[in-house]
C-alpha positions in Angstrom: 10.4 52.0 -42.6 13.4 53.3 -44.4 15.0 50.7 -46.5 18.8 50.3 -46.5 21.1 47.8 -47.9 21.0 44.6 -45.9 23.7 42.0 -46.4 21.6 39.2 -45.0 19.2 39.5 -47.9 22.2 38.8 -50.2 23.0 35.8 -48.0 19.3 34.5 -48.5 19.6 35.3 -52.3 22.8 33.1 -52.3 20.9 30.3 -50.6 18.0 30.5 -53.1 20.1 30.7 -56.2 22.6 28.1 -55.2 19.7 25.7 -54.3 18.2 26.2 -57.7 21.6 25.8 -59.5 22.4 22.7 -57.5 19.0 21.1 -58.3 19.3 21.9 -62.0 22.9 20.6 -62.1 21.5 17.3 -60.6 23.4 17.6 -57.4 21.7 15.8 -54.3 19.7 18.9 -53.4 16.4 17.2 -54.2 14.2 20.2 -53.3 16.5 23.0 -54.6 13.8 24.1 -57.0 12.2 25.9 -53.9 14.8 28.6 -54.2 12.4 30.3 -56.7 9.8 30.5 -54.0 12.6 32.2 -51.6 13.1 34.7 -54.3 9.4 35.5 -54.5 9.3 36.1 -50.8 12.5 38.4 -51.1 10.9 40.4 -53.9 7.7 40.8 -52.0 9.4 42.1 -49.0 11.6 44.6 -50.9 9.1 46.0 -53.3 6.3 46.3 -50.7 8.8 48.0 -48.3 10.1 50.4 -50.9 6.6 51.4 -52.3 5.2 51.7 -48.8 8.1 54.1 -47.7 7.7 56.2 -50.9 3.9 56.4 -50.4 4.3 57.6 -46.8 6.9 60.3 -47.8 4.8 61.3 -50.7 7.6 60.6 -53.2 6.2 57.5 -55.0 5.6 57.7 -58.6 4.8 54.9 -61.2 7.2 55.9 -63.9 10.2 55.9 -61.3 9.1 52.5 -60.0 9.0 50.9 -63.5 12.2 52.6 -64.5 13.9 50.8 -61.7 12.4 47.5 -62.6 13.5 48.0 -66.3 17.0 48.9 -65.0 17.1 45.9 -62.7 15.6 43.2 -64.9 15.7 43.8 -68.5 19.4 44.5 -69.5 20.8 41.2 -68.2 17.7 39.2 -69.2 17.8 40.5 -72.8 21.5 39.9 -73.1 21.0 36.3 -72.0 18.1 35.7 -74.5 20.0 37.2 -77.4 23.2 35.2 -76.7 21.1 31.9 -76.0 19.6 32.2 -79.5 22.9 32.0 -81.2 23.9 28.4 -80.5 20.3 27.3 -81.1 21.0 26.8 -84.8 23.8 24.3 -84.0 22.4 22.4 -81.0 18.7 22.4 -81.3 16.3 20.4 -83.4 14.1 22.1 -85.8 11.0 22.1 -83.6 13.1 23.0 -80.5 14.5 25.9 -82.3 11.2 27.1 -83.5 9.9 26.7 -79.9 12.9 28.6 -78.6 12.0 31.6 -80.8 8.5 31.6 -79.7 9.6 31.5 -76.1 11.7 34.6 -76.8 8.6 36.5 -77.8 7.1 35.2 -74.7 10.0 36.5 -72.6 9.6 40.0 -74.1 5.9 40.1 -73.5 6.2 38.9 -69.8 4.2 35.8 -70.7 6.7 33.0 -70.3 4.7 31.2 -67.6 1.7 31.1 -69.9 3.9 29.7 -72.6 5.5 26.9 -70.8 2.4 26.2 -69.0 0.8 25.2 -72.4 4.2 23.5 -73.5 5.3 21.2 -70.7 5.4 20.5 -66.9 8.4 21.9 -65.1 9.5 18.6 -63.9 9.0 16.8 -67.2 12.0 15.1 -68.7 11.5 17.3 -71.9 11.9 20.2 -69.8 15.6 20.0 -69.9 15.6 20.6 -73.7 14.0 24.1 -73.3 16.8 26.7 -72.8 14.5 29.5 -71.6 12.3 27.5 -69.4 13.5 29.2 -66.3 12.1 32.5 -67.4 8.6 31.4 -66.3 9.5 32.7 -62.8 10.6 36.2 -64.1 7.3 36.4 -65.9 5.3 35.6 -62.7 7.6 38.3 -60.9 7.0 40.9 -63.6 3.3 40.4 -63.4 3.4 40.9 -59.8 5.2 44.1 -60.4 2.5 45.2 -62.6 -0.2 44.6 -60.0 1.5 45.4 -56.7 2.1 49.2 -57.0 -1.5 49.8 -58.2 -2.8 47.7 -55.3 -0.6 49.4 -52.6 -1.5 52.9 -54.1 -5.3 52.1 -53.8 -4.9 50.7 -50.4 -3.0 53.9 -49.3 -5.8 56.1 -50.7 -8.6 54.1 -49.0 -6.8 53.5 -45.7 -6.4 57.3 -45.0 -3.6 56.8 -42.6 -4.9 53.7 -40.8 -1.9 51.5 -40.5 -3.6 48.1 -40.0 -5.6 48.3 -43.3 -2.5 47.5 -45.4 -1.6 44.4 -43.2 -5.2 43.2 -43.1 -5.7 43.6 -46.9 -2.3 41.8 -47.6 -3.4 39.0 -45.1 -6.7 38.6 -47.0 -5.1 38.6 -50.4 -2.5 36.1 -49.2 -5.2 33.7 -47.9 -7.3 34.0 -51.2 -4.2 33.3 -53.3 -3.1 30.3 -51.1 -6.7 28.9 -51.2 -6.6 29.2 -54.9 -3.4 27.3 -55.1 -4.8 24.6 -52.9 -8.0 24.3 -54.8 -6.0 24.0 -58.1 -3.8 21.4 -56.7 -6.6 19.3 -55.2 -8.6 19.6 -58.5 -5.7 18.1 -60.4 -4.3 21.4 -62.0 -1.0 21.4 -60.4 0.6 23.0 -63.5 -1.7 26.1 -63.3 -0.9 26.3 -59.5 2.9 26.1 -60.4 3.1 28.5 -63.4 0.3 31.0 -62.9 0.7 34.3 -60.9 -2.6 34.4 -58.9 -2.0 31.1 -57.1 1.7 32.2 -56.6 1.0 35.8 -55.3 0.7 34.6 -51.6 4.4 33.9 -51.7 5.2 37.4 -52.6 2.7 38.8 -50.1 4.1 37.0 -47.2 7.3 38.9 -47.8 5.3 42.1 -48.2 3.7 41.4 -44.7 7.0 41.4 -43.0 7.8 44.8 -44.7 4.6 46.5 -43.5 4.8 49.2 -41.0 3.8 48.0 -37.6 5.0 44.5 -38.1 6.6 43.5 -34.8 10.4 43.9 -34.6 12.8 41.6 -32.8 14.5 43.7 -30.3 17.0 41.5 -28.7 20.0 39.9 -30.4 19.4 36.4 -28.7 15.8 36.4 -30.1 17.1 37.3 -33.6 19.6 34.6 -33.5 17.1 32.0 -32.5 14.7 33.0 -35.2 17.4 33.0 -37.9 18.5 29.5 -36.7 14.9 28.3 -37.0 14.6 30.0 -40.4 17.6 28.0 -41.7 16.3 24.7 -40.4 12.8 25.5 -42.0 14.6 26.2 -45.4 16.9 23.2 -45.2 14.1 20.6 -44.8 12.5 21.3 -48.2 15.8 22.2 -49.9 17.3 18.8 -49.0 14.3 16.7 -48.3 11.4 17.7 -50.8 11.2 15.6 -54.0 10.0 17.0 -57.3 6.7 16.1 -58.6 3.0 17.0 -59.1 2.4 17.6 -55.4 4.3 21.1 -55.6 3.6 23.9 -54.8 0.5 23.5 -52.7 1.2 23.1 -48.9 4.7 21.9 -49.8 5.6 25.6 -50.7 4.8 26.8 -47.2 8.1 25.8 -45.6 10.4 27.7 -47.9 8.3 30.7 -47.9 7.9 30.8 -44.1 11.6 30.0 -43.7 12.5 33.0 -46.0 10.1 35.3 -44.2 11.7 34.3 -40.8 15.2 34.8 -42.2 14.2 38.4 -43.4 12.4 39.3 -40.2 15.4 38.2 -38.0 17.7 40.7 -39.9 15.6 43.9 -39.7 17.5 46.6 -38.1 20.8 44.6 -38.0 23.6 46.7 -39.5 26.1 45.2 -42.0 29.5 44.5 -40.8 33.0 45.0 -42.4 34.6 41.7 -43.2 37.7 40.4 -45.0 37.2 39.8 -48.7 37.5 36.1 -48.5 35.6 35.5 -45.2 32.9 32.8 -45.5 30.0 35.3 -45.3 31.6 37.6 -47.9 31.8 34.6 -50.4 28.1 33.9 -49.6 27.4 37.6 -50.1 29.2 37.5 -53.5 26.8 34.7 -54.8 23.9 36.8 -53.5 25.1 39.9 -55.4 25.4 37.9 -58.8 22.3 35.8 -58.1 20.2 37.3 -60.7 22.6 36.8 -63.4 23.6 33.4 -62.1 19.9 32.5 -62.3 19.7 33.7 -65.8 22.7 32.0 -67.1 22.9 28.6 -65.4 19.9 27.0 -67.2 20.8 27.6 -70.9 24.5 26.9 -70.2 23.5 23.5 -68.7 21.1 22.8 -71.5 23.6 23.4 -74.4 26.4 21.6 -72.4 24.1 18.5 -72.3 23.5 18.9 -76.1 27.3 18.7 -76.6 27.5 15.2 -75.1 26.9 12.1 -77.0 24.7 10.6 -74.3 23.0 13.9 -73.3 24.3 13.5 -69.8 27.0 15.5 -67.9 29.3 13.6 -65.4 30.5 15.1 -62.1 33.7 16.6 -63.6 31.6 18.2 -66.5 29.2 19.7 -63.9 31.9 21.3 -61.7 33.7 22.8 -64.7 30.3 24.0 -65.9 29.5 25.6 -62.6 32.9 27.4 -62.6 32.2 28.8 -66.1 28.7 29.8 -65.1 30.0 31.8 -62.2 32.5 33.6 -64.3 29.8 34.5 -67.0 27.4 35.4 -64.3 30.0 37.8 -62.7 30.7 39.5 -66.1 27.0 39.9 -66.6 26.5 41.5 -63.2 29.5 43.7 -63.5 29.3 44.9 -67.1 25.5 44.6 -67.8 23.6 44.8 -64.6 25.6 47.4 -62.8 26.1 50.0 -65.6 22.4 50.2 -66.1 21.5 50.3 -62.4 24.2 52.9 -61.6 23.0 55.0 -64.7 26.4 54.8 -66.5 24.4 53.6 -69.4 21.0 55.2 -70.2 21.4 57.9 -67.6 18.0 59.2 -67.9 14.5 57.8 -67.5 13.7 58.5 -71.0 16.8 56.9 -72.2 16.1 53.8 -70.2 12.7 53.4 -71.6 13.8 54.2 -75.1 16.5 51.6 -74.9 14.3 48.9 -73.4 11.6 49.6 -76.1 14.2 49.4 -78.9 15.6 46.1 -77.4 12.2 44.6 -77.0 11.3 45.4 -80.6 14.7 43.9 -81.8 14.1 40.7 -79.9 10.5 40.3 -81.3 11.9 40.9 -84.8 14.7 38.3 -84.2 12.0 35.9 -82.9 10.1 36.2 -86.1 13.2 35.9 -88.2 14.3 32.9 -86.2 10.9 31.2 -86.7 11.1 31.9 -90.4 14.6 30.5 -90.6 13.6 27.4 -88.7 11.0 26.4 -91.3 13.8 25.1 -93.5 15.2 21.6 -92.8 18.8 22.6 -93.2 21.0 19.9 -91.7 18.1 17.6 -90.5 17.3 15.1 -93.0 14.5 12.5 -93.2 15.6 10.4 -90.4 16.1 13.5 -88.1 12.5 14.7 -89.0 11.1 11.2 -88.2 12.8 11.1 -84.8 12.0 14.7 -84.1 8.3 13.7 -84.6 8.4 11.8 -81.3 8.5 15.2 -79.4 4.7 15.2 -79.9 4.1 11.4 -79.7 0.3 10.5 -79.6 0.1 8.0 -76.7 -3.4 8.6 -75.7 -5.1 5.8 -77.7 -2.3 3.4 -76.9 -2.9 3.9 -73.2 -6.7 4.2 -73.5 -6.2 7.6 -71.9 -9.3 9.2 -70.2 -10.9 5.8 -70.0 -8.6 3.2 -68.4 -5.7 5.5 -67.9 -6.1 8.8 -65.9 -9.9 9.1 -66.2 -10.8 12.7 -65.5 -13.3 11.9 -62.5 -11.2 9.0 -61.3 -13.8 6.4 -62.4 -12.6 4.0 -65.0 -14.7 3.1 -68.0 -17.0 0.1 -67.8 -14.8 -2.0 -70.1 -11.6 -1.5 -68.1 -12.6 -3.5 -65.1 -15.2 -5.9 -66.5 -14.2 -9.6 -65.9 -15.5 -12.1 -68.6 -16.9 -15.5 -67.9 -15.4 -18.5 -69.3 -11.9 -17.1 -70.1 -8.9 -16.1 -68.0 -9.0 -12.5 -66.7 -5.7 -10.7 -66.4 -5.6 -7.3 -64.8 -2.8 -4.7 -65.6 -2.6 -2.4 -62.7 -0.2 0.5 -62.0 0.9 3.9 -63.3 2.0 5.1 -66.7 4.7 2.4 -66.8 1.9 -0.1 -66.6 -0.2 1.8 -69.2 2.6 1.7 -71.8 2.6 -2.1 -71.6 -1.2 -2.5 -72.4 -0.9 -2.2 -76.2 1.9 -4.9 -76.4 0.3 -7.1 -73.9 -3.0 -6.9 -75.6 -1.4 -7.8 -78.9 0.5 -10.7 -77.6 -2.4 -12.1 -75.6 -5.1 -11.6 -78.2 -4.5 -15.2 -79.6 -4.8 -16.7 -76.0 -8.3 -15.6 -75.5 -7.4 -13.7 -72.4 -9.5 -10.9 -71.1 -7.2 -8.2 -70.4 -8.4 -5.6 -67.8 -6.7 -2.2 -67.1 -6.5 0.2 -64.1 -3.8 2.7 -64.5 -3.2 6.3 -63.2 0.0 8.4 -63.8 2.4 8.6 -60.7 0.2 6.1 -58.7 2.0 3.1 -57.4 -0.2 0.0 -57.4 -1.0 -0.6 -53.8 -4.0 -1.2 -51.6 -2.6 1.1 -48.9 -4.1 4.4 -49.6 -2.2 6.1 -46.9 1.1 5.3 -48.8 0.0 7.5 -51.7 1.2 11.1 -51.9 -1.7 12.8 -53.7 -5.5 12.5 -53.5 -6.0 10.9 -57.0 -3.7 8.1 -56.1 -5.3 7.5 -52.6 -8.6 7.4 -54.5 -7.2 4.8 -56.9 -6.1 2.6 -54.0 -9.6 2.7 -52.4 -11.3 1.8 -55.9 -9.1 -1.1 -56.3 -9.6 -2.3 -52.7 -13.3 -2.3 -53.5 -12.8 -4.0 -56.8 -10.8 -6.8 -55.4 -13.3 -7.3 -52.6 -16.0 -7.9 -55.3 -14.2 -9.6 -58.1 -11.6 -12.3 -58.5 -9.2 -12.3 -61.6 -6.7 -15.0 -62.5 -3.6 -12.9 -62.7 -2.8 -9.4 -61.4 0.1 -7.8 -63.3 1.7 -4.9 -61.4 3.9 -2.4 -63.0 5.2 1.0 -62.0 8.2 3.4 -61.8 9.8 1.6 -59.0 12.9 3.6 -59.1 11.0 6.7 -58.2 8.8 5.0 -55.6 11.7 3.3 -53.9 14.4 6.1 -54.2 16.8 6.3 -51.3 15.4 5.6 -47.9 12.0 4.9 -49.4 13.0 1.4 -50.7 12.1 -0.6 -47.6 8.7 1.1 -47.2 7.9 0.3 -50.9 8.9 -3.3 -50.4 6.9 -3.7 -47.3 3.8 -2.1 -49.0 4.1 -4.3 -52.0 4.4 -7.4 -49.9 1.3 -6.5 -48.0 -0.7 -5.9 -51.2 0.6 -9.1 -52.9 -0.2 -11.1 -49.7 -3.8 -9.7 -49.8 -4.4 -10.5 -53.4 -2.8 -14.1 -52.9 -5.0 -14.7 -49.8 -8.0 -13.8 -52.1 -7.0 -16.6 -54.5 -5.3 -14.2 -57.2 -1.9 -14.7 -58.7 0.4 -11.8 -58.9 3.2 -11.1 -61.4 5.2 -7.9 -60.6 7.2 -6.5 -63.5 10.5 -5.1 -62.4 12.1 -1.8 -63.3 11.4 -0.8 -67.0 14.2 0.0 -69.3 14.9 3.7 -68.9 17.4 6.0 -70.5 19.5 9.0 -69.3 17.4 11.4 -71.4 14.7 11.4 -74.0 15.6 8.5 -76.4 14.5 10.0 -79.6 16.6 13.1 -79.0 19.6 11.0 -78.1 19.3 9.0 -81.2 18.7 12.1 -83.4 21.7 14.0 -82.0 23.8 10.9 -82.5 22.6 10.7 -86.1 23.4 14.4 -86.6 26.9 13.8 -85.4 27.2 10.5 -87.5 28.0 8.7 -84.2 27.1 5.1 -83.5 24.5 5.0 -80.7 25.7 2.8 -77.8 23.5 1.3 -75.1 26.1 2.0 -72.5 25.9 5.6 -73.2 22.1 5.8 -73.3 20.7 3.5 -70.8 20.2 4.6 -67.2 22.5 2.2 -65.2 20.5 2.5 -62.1 17.9 0.1 -63.5 20.1 -3.0 -63.3 21.2 -2.8 -59.6 17.7 -1.7 -58.7 16.2 -4.7 -60.4 18.6 -7.0 -58.4 17.5 -5.3 -55.2 13.8 -5.8 -56.0 14.5 -9.5 -57.0 16.1 -10.2 -53.8 13.5 -8.5 -51.7 10.5 -10.1 -53.3 11.3 -13.9 -53.6 8.8 -16.1 -55.6 6.0 -17.8 -53.8 3.3 -20.2 -54.8 1.1 -17.5 -56.3 3.7 -14.7 -56.9 6.6 -14.1 -59.4 8.8 -11.3 -60.0 9.6 -10.8 -63.6 12.7 -9.0 -64.5 12.1 -6.8 -67.5 15.7 -5.9 -68.0 16.9 -9.5 -67.8 14.3 -10.3 -70.6 14.9 -7.3 -72.7 18.6 -6.5 -72.1 20.7 -9.5 -72.4 24.3 -8.6 -71.1 22.9 -5.4 -70.1 22.7 -4.4 -73.9 19.2 -2.9 -74.3 17.8 -2.3 -77.6 17.7 1.4 -78.7 15.7 1.3 -82.0 13.6 -1.4 -83.6 12.9 -2.4 -87.1 12.5 0.7 -89.4 14.5 2.8 -86.9 11.6 3.2 -84.5 12.8 4.1 -81.0 12.1 1.7 -78.2 10.7 4.5 -76.0 9.2 7.9 -77.1 10.6 9.8 -74.0 13.1 8.7 -71.4 11.2 5.4 -70.6 7.7 5.2 -71.9 7.4 2.7 -74.8 6.3 3.4 -78.3 3.6 1.2 -79.8 6.2 -0.9 -81.4 8.4 -0.9 -78.3 5.5 -2.1 -76.3 4.9 -5.1 -78.5 8.7 -5.8 -78.5 8.9 -5.8 -74.8 5.6 -7.7 -74.1 6.8 -10.4 -76.7 9.8 -10.9 -74.4 7.7 -10.8 -71.2 4.4 -12.7 -72.0 6.1 -16.2 -72.1 7.2 -15.6 -68.4 3.8 -14.8 -67.2 2.8 -18.5 -67.4 5.8 -19.9 -65.7 6.7 -20.9 -62.1 4.5 -19.4 -59.5 1.7 -18.3 -61.7 1.7 -21.6 -63.7 -1.3 -23.0 -62.0 -3.7 -20.2 -63.0 -2.5 -19.1 -66.3 -0.6 -22.3 -67.6 -3.6 -23.4 -69.5 -3.2 -20.5 -71.9 0.5 -21.2 -72.9 
């Protein structure tokens, strides 16, 4: 198979990169992050095809292959990394700046995926404060480029001209890689499945299979059009319908990868056509051509643009302007950095390319070391800034009783978590991390009431007895365990709390309410009172970082700038949908904590209410529960808990 330029692959690149940019710029492209998976399929197709063709022609050489990779990847990447480091001294906190320079070293050594795997989850709120987070995918790609040429070369030696050996081997490797991904997901190690190259290799290999000699071709134009239409539908479903979270990649990554492979397959053998400069497909092709630089630049620009805002949030006009600036910078990067190296205007020989890459790598590593050294001094950050910065590594495990009553590793809660006590009221706190962060404060304020407080909490698991409504196995298991618990035990009060904004987002609201009503009815029928805590106070970004940057600017923090406004309207919707009954009460957290919608930001001594975007500090938990606890004995639950007032 001879590989020639294909404009449709640039169209596919445009779909991939614009999906990622839209997702990161917080447009309603909920699953835009799958654009990275599309890029992996494209890379697998192109690299496998090129190596296979050269092996067949007897022209393949490892030095030439890696020279092309160096010219393609490193110039624009290194330019972005170097320029991203410059504003870090103005916009980043001390610890963030030190982490940035450590991540520079990871970029140069092709280990960014390992670095960020240890640092944070891709979908964590803290991820938006890491300007080089997006380089994890480049590290995965670079590691694939190290392994694939050797693999294909060995297969060609062993196959001895037998054409099906390559296809069969790629299928076997794909299945093994996919099986590894699923195993990691099912065993609760989704971060490893996300960041590591072995469980991602199948995505490249799917593209590689389409490139293998002997893969069936679509001979008829109508067939190609049908396959392309199907490919676009299969791509659109995850791009617009998938939600971020711990369930990805796993099975959810199949759709974007299959869609990308179908798209590529439908264009094999189709010649490029001449079109006017501003024809729609030419505009799409433009974004495909600059896709690498656009991917490199969009994330650090977005990160630093956020840091320039008081509330660390960009409005729609900001994002549109930022997108325009990003496109301009990306075009400049493509035209004046990428192209000169690829066309050999700069570093015309292989030796020159390798020397320049080596020198640039050494320079960036040296700059990383110097940056780390410079970040040791406090400079502009004073004692208040350092204290707020410490919340970047807040130790919440003991407060949540992590590993025992919150996220136990084997799914079984410790004996003390669900042990009712005779002769005293038993209250059960049930839910996800938004319930776990209430435990410390609730325990403090109920200690004088002689209440036995039980706890059953698991991250990202809505409190429900309907296991089928849960998205992941660990949450389904929790629902089954709690169903069994309530069959065998009766408590006086069940306190339900969760991230309702996430569970009831968009069209999922009605299903969430129906599920909650069913669970509440079952508990009430069993003689147990229920109090459901409404949406927690949430902020537009990580509260300590917002407070810190306001402090550095000497700006007065304002609740209107910091608090996520969605919580108030959502609270009203839940309140209307869950009216009180004889044994049920809906308790509005925001009504109790945020009079006139003015939520507290910092408590006595300057302690933030939350240590991230919503999870309460120890002091914040006590503050909020002091507001909430008196309401737990009123109205619908008076009969079962009133004696403890």
